[in-house]
C-alpha positions in Angstrom: 85.5 -3.5 202.9 87.3 -6.8 203.5 85.3 -10.0 203.1 86.1 -13.7 202.7 86.2 -13.4 198.9 89.0 -10.8 199.1 91.1 -12.7 201.6 92.7 -15.0 199.0 94.7 -12.3 197.3 94.4 -13.9 193.9 95.0 -17.5 195.0 91.7 -18.7 193.6 90.9 -15.7 191.3 92.8 -13.5 189.0 90.6 -10.5 189.8 92.6 -8.7 192.4 93.9 -5.2 193.0 97.6 -4.7 192.4 99.8 -2.1 194.0 100.9 0.0 191.0 100.7 3.6 189.8 97.1 3.0 188.4 95.9 3.0 192.0 94.4 6.3 193.2 96.3 6.0 196.5 99.7 5.3 195.0 102.4 7.9 194.6 106.2 7.8 193.9 108.4 6.8 196.8 109.5 9.6 199.1 112.8 11.1 197.9 114.4 11.3 201.3 113.4 7.8 202.4 114.9 5.5 199.8 117.6 5.6 197.2 118.6 3.9 194.0 116.5 1.2 192.5 114.3 0.9 195.6 112.9 4.4 195.1 112.4 3.9 191.3 111.4 0.3 190.8 110.6 -1.6 193.9 108.6 0.7 196.2 105.6 3.0 196.0 104.1 5.4 198.6 100.6 4.4 199.7 98.7 7.5 200.7 96.0 5.3 202.4 98.5 3.4 204.6 100.9 6.4 204.8 104.0 4.1 204.2 106.1 2.6 201.5 104.7 -0.6 200.0 106.0 -3.2 197.5 105.2 -2.2 193.9 103.3 -4.8 191.8 102.3 -6.8 194.9 98.6 -7.4 195.9 97.1 -4.3 197.5 98.1 -4.2 201.2 95.0 -2.1 202.0 92.7 -5.0 200.9 94.8 -8.0 201.6 97.3 -7.0 204.4 101.0 -7.4 204.3 101.8 -10.8 202.9 105.4 -11.7 203.1 106.8 -15.2 203.3 109.2 -15.8 206.2 112.0 -18.3 206.7 110.4 -19.7 209.9 113.5 -19.0 212.0 
């Protein structure tokens, strides 16, 4: 399903899929895995990837995990 048009994760287009509860694969974070604000506001469970993902980020299924690093 990936193609070169999807690889920009919204850099050149606003038409991207976001990780939020509107996604058919999204669910609330697992109760025993996280606590506090992480469980409620920052993380969702992705049934497709079978892991916690960052809420309101570009879809990791389509765009991969995109995290900036410090370079150290």
